[in-house]
N, C-alpha and C positions, 0 to 999 in steps of 0.2 A: 312740866305740862300735866303730869299725872295728879299733882297736888291741886292744880286749878280745877280739874274735873271733880275731885272729891269735895272741894269747898262749895262748888255749885250745887252738888247733890245735897249737901247738908243744909244749904239755904232753902232749897225747895221743900225738904222734909220739915224744916222749922215752920215754914208758912202753912203747910198742910196741917200740922199739929195745932197751931194757933187757931186756925179756922174751925177745926173739929171741936176744940174746947169751947169756943164761942157758941156753936150750935148746941152743944151739950147743956150749957148754962141756960139756954132759952127753952129747953124742954120743961114740961110740967113734972111735978114729982111723980104723978102716976105713970107718965111715960118713962121717967127714969126708972121707976120700980119695975115696969114691964120689961124694960130692956136689960135689967140686971141679970135675970136668969140666963138668957142666951150668952151674955158675956162670960158669966161664970163657967157655963158649959164649954165655951170656946177656949177658956184658959186651960181646960183639962184635955182638950183634943191635941193629938200630936200633929204639929205642923211641919212641913218639909223644911229642911235646913240646907242653905246654900253652901256647898262644900268647895266652891271654886276659890282658888288662891290667886290673888292679883299681885303683880310686882312690875317693876321697871327693869329694863336691861339695855344692853348695847350690842350692836352687831360687831363681831370680831371675825378675823380670818380663821379658816380651818386650822392653819398652822402658822406660827410666827416665832421668830427667834432673833435675839440681839447678839450679833456676832462680835468677837473681839480677837485680838492677836495674843498668842501665847507668850510672845516676848515684846517688850516695848521698843520704841524707836520713833524716828521722824517720818512722817508720811511723805513718800516720794511721788506716788501717782494715785489718782482716783480714776478708776477705769470704767465706772458706770455713773449713771445719773439717777436721781430720785424719780420713781415712777417707771423705770426701765425694767423690762422683763428679762430674766436671766435663766440659764439652764444649770443643772447640777455640774459643779466643777468649774464654772466660769470664774475668772479672776475678777475680783471686785476692787480691792485696795492693795497697794504695795508699799512696804517700808523701805527706807534707804538700806543698802546692802553692801556698801563699800568695805567695811571692816570684815564682814563675813566672807566676802569674795577674796580678800587678802588671806584670811585664815584658810580658805579652801586651797588657794595656790600654795600656801605653806605646807598644807597636808599633802598635796600632790608631790611637792618637792621631797617631802619625807618619804613618800612611797618610792620615788626613784632611788633615793639613798638606800632604803631598805632592800629594794630589789638588787641593787649592786652588792650590798652586803651578803645577801643570800648566794649570789653567784660566786663571790669570793670564798665564802665558807664551803660551798660545794666543791670548788676547785681544790681547797686545802684538804677536804676529805678524800677526794680522788687521789691526791698525791700521797696522803698517808696510807691509803689502802694499797697503792702500788709499792710503797716502801715496805709494807708487811710482806708482800710477795717476794720482793727482792731479798729481804732479810731471811725469809724461809728458805729461799734458794741458797743463800749463803750458808745456812745450817747444813743443808744437804751436801753442799760442796765440801764444807769443813769435815763432815763425818766421812765422806768418801775419801778425802785426802788422808785422813788419819788411818783409814783401812788400808790404803795403798802403802803408806809408810810402814805400817806394821807388817804387811805382807812382803815387803821388799820391793825394790825398784824393778819395773818392767818397762819395755819400750812404750807400751800403750799408756802407762802411767805418766811417763815423761811427756808424751804427746798431750795427755789430758791436762797436765800441769801447765804446759805452754798455752793450751787453749784457755785455761782459767786466767792466765795472765792477760791474754787478749780481751777476754770478757770483762775482767776487772778494770782494764784501761777504758773500755767502752762505758763501764759504769761510772767511772770518774767523770768522763765527758758528759754523760747524761745528768749526773748530779749537778755538775756546774751549770748546765743549761737550765735545769729545774730551779737552781738557786737564783739565777739571773731573772727567770720569769717570775718567781715569787716576790722578788724585790721591786718589780715594776708595778706602780699603782695604775689601775685601769683608768683610762681617760673618762669612761662613763661615770666613775665615782667622783672624779674631779669636777666634771660638768654638773653633776647633781649637787655637789657642795657649793659650786658657784651659783647655781639656781637658788639654793637655799639662802645664800648670802644676799642675793638680789631681792628675793621675796621679803626677807627679814628687814632689809634696809628700806624697801618700799613701804612696808608697814610702819616702820619707825618714822619715816618722813611724813607719812599721812597723819600719824598721831601727833607728830611735832607741830605740823601746820594747824591742826585742830587746837592744840594747847596754846599756840601763839595767838590764835584768834580769840581764845578766852582771855589771855593776858592783855591783849591789845583792844579788848572790847569795852574799855572804860571810856566814858565821855563826860563832858561838863554839862551841868544843868543849872538853870537859874531858879533859886528858891523864891518864895513869895516876898521875902524881905529884900530882894534884889541881889543877894549874895549868890555866889556860884559854889557848886559842890561837885566833886568827882563821883560818878556813879559807876560801879563795876557790877553789872547784873549777873555775871556768870561766876563771880568769886564765891567761895564756900564749897558746898558739896560737889557741884559740877567740876570746879577747878581741881579739887582734891582727887576725884575719881579719874579725871583725865590725866593728872600728874602720875598717879599710880599706874595707869595703863601705859603711859610714856616710859616709866622706869622699867616695866616688864618688857616692853618692846625693845628697849635698849639692851637689856640682858640677853634677850633672844638673838638680837643682831650680833652682839659680842660673841655669843656661843657659836653662831654660824660661822663667823669670821675665824674664830679659833680653830674650828674643825677644818676649814679650808686651808688655813696656814699649816696645820699639821700634815695634811695631804701633800701640799706643795713642798714641804720640807723633806719629804721622802721617808723611807724606812728609818726607824730608830736603830741605835746600836744593838739593842736586844734583838730586834727583828733580823738584823743582818747576821748576828751571831747564830740565831736559830736556823736561818737559811743556809748558813755555811756548814752547819753540823752534818747535813747529808753528804756534802762534798768530802768532809773529813772522814766520814765512815767509808765512803766509796774509795777514798785514797788508802785508807787502812786495809780495805779488801784487796786493793791492788798490791800493796806491799806484802800482804799475806800470801797472795797468789804467787808473787815473784819468789818469796821465800820458799814456798812449797816446790816450785820448779827447781830451785837450787838444791833443795833436799832430795828431790827425785833424781836429779842428775848426779849428785854426790853420793847417793845411797843413804838410807835412813840410819840415823844414829839415835842413841837413847834420848839425847836432848832434843833431837828433831821430833821424835815421837811425842815427847812432852809438850813441845811447842804446838804440834798439831792438836793435841788435846786442849790446850789453851785456846786455840783457834775455834774449836767447836764451842767452847764455853762463851767466847766472845760473840760468835754468831747467834747463839741462843739468847744472849743478852740483847743483841740488836733486834731480835724478833720481839722480845718483851717491850723494848722501847718503842718499836714501831706500832705495836698493838696499843700501847698507851696513847701514842699520838693519834691513832684512829679514834679512840674513845673521846679524846679532847676535840678532835675535828667534828665528830658527830654532835657533841654538845654545842659546838659553835654553830653548826647548821641549824640545830633546834632553836637556839637563841635568835639567829638571824631570821628564821621563818616566823618566830613569835613577834619580832620587831616589825616584820612586813605586815602581819595580820593587824597589829596595832595601828600602823600607819594607814592601812586600808580602812580600818574602822574609823579613824579620825577623818578621812575623806568623806565617808558616808555620813558621819555626824555633822560635818560642815555643810554638806549638800542638804541634809535634812533641816538644819538651821536656816539655810537660805530659802528652802521651800516654805518654811513657816513665816517668812516675811511677806508672803503673798496670801491674802485672805480670799478664799474661794467659797462659792455658794454651796451649802450642804444639800440643797434641794432646789428644784425649779420653782421660781416664784417671782415676785415683784419687789424691787428695792423701795422700801417705805421711807427711810430716812438715812442720811449720811451725816454724822456728827462732826468729824474733824475736817480740816482743810489741808491742802498741800503745804508741807513745811511744818505742820503742827506736830508736837511731841504727843505720843499716846502711851499710856501705861499698860503693862501686861494685864490682861483680863478685863480692861475697861471697854464697855460697849462702844463700837465705832460705826456700826451699820445695822439697821433693822431690816430683815427680810421676811416677807409674808407670802403665803400661798393663798391667793385671792380667787382660786377656782371654785371654792365652796365656802359657805358662811355658817357660823355658829352664833348663838345668842348667849350672853352671860349676864345673869341678873345682877343688879347693883344695890337693891334695897330689900331683899327678901329677909325678913326677920326670923328670929328663933321661934316665934310663935307660929309661923306659917310653915317653916321648913320641915317640921315634923309630920306635916300632912302630905308630903311629896315623896315619891319613890321613883327611881329610874324606871323608865318605860311609860310614865304618865304622858298622856297626850296633852298638847299645848296649843292654844290659839294665840296668835300674835298680831298686833296692830303696829305697823311702823308709823311713827309720828309724821314722817315726811311723805308717806303714801297712805293717806287716811282711808281711801276707798278699797284697799286690798287687805284681806284677812289671810294671814299665813298660818300654816300648821307645822307642828314640829313634835319632837319626842324628847323627854328628859333623858340625857345620857350619863350625867355625872352630877354629884352633889358633894361639895367640899366638906371635908371632915373637920376643918379648923375654921373658926369664925373670923370675919373681917369687920372690925369696928368701922362704922360709917355714921356720921352726924349724931353721935351719941347712942346709936342703936347697935345691937349685936346682930350682924347679918351674915348670911351664908351665900356663896356664889353657886348658882345652879347653871349647868351647861345644857343647852338645848340644841339639838341638831335639827336644822330646818329641812322642810320638804322641798318640793320643786319651786325654785325661785327664778327660773329662766325668764328673761325679758324684764325683770324688775331692776330698777336703777339703784341697787343697794350699795351703800358705802360704809366703810369702816368707821365705827363710832356712832352710827345713827341710833336714836332713841327708839326703844321698842316697849310696848305695853304687853304684858304677858298675863294670860289667864290659864292656870293649870287646873286640869280636871283630875283630882285624885282617884 
């Protein structure tokens, strides 16, 4: 439209020039001579220069963004329509989330297993700490017994030795009870392992069905020559990716089943031997207490005193062993807590990945366009929806050349004529000038952004043509 106006002006100027030339030819030489001097003088006078810069532009929203998903997938739901107004945070599109939901369930099952592991590790630590106290008590008793033997038998010593025997017998019973308790696998741990197996198998079954759908997706098609050919559209990269995913899911399912089988099989021989060690120590304490009683009753002999000294050494060794067991149990608690933190982080990561499957409005605006349809695959970062804030309008020039842009500065006042509303003259202010050129129709152009003044009541639309006059 702007070029049409310029062509019309050029035609009028040409007609006026031709008429003036004709009149000039009709003048007498005297008249021409008489007119020569004013013309020469006029050529030396300074005439006003029109500094207005004219350009075309388009009306654009105050703010507009093309939204995309961070991860690719298949569109499951389109929750809005083009032209619909939305608020900040409103859900716009949602991708299929079955696989990520399975991953989240797997992560939750891992958390349950890790929590059970922390509980078991803390129980082992408590038992080890109790064993240290018991061993320390054994040292005290052994040293006291040695003192008694060296001092000779007394009635109170005999009574003390008898008490030690009773206490040692109780220690054997307690150690046996502790052994039995440590060899029992908690039901919560078995349930967590079973949940892990179920989740892994469910994931495997889902991926298996998807893979079989790819394999069975071939069909016969008729070629232009009348022959038929089998077409398998999903063979190639999709089939290879799904097959790799299926193999990984199978490995995870096997690992989960192996863990469950190990729990159901009960403690290993090594675990049983370790659990029985405390019973053996308690039994040894009982035997030692009984031997001390016999010594007290029979009176101390040199070999008995030597035996008591050995008992002290054995008790001290038991303390060292118990303290080592405490250090190992503390390390086990640290490892179990680290595993729990990792499992919880996996849950958070799965939930974050699920949240990224829902595209939400970053600001309040109007849905301008929706590109995909339900069921369509979209790539990460590919635009799927355009959102615009239509509460205010800007104008961006489309043909401002490098010869004119040097005469414009931010803050320049602008008069604008909307092609669709010829009787209205709008006003605005230059707010931004692009630093990088935009080639257009063979020219080097620069986009200038203009903020409009009051446009209330005007039926402005995105993309309308605007004629711009800038006053430098």
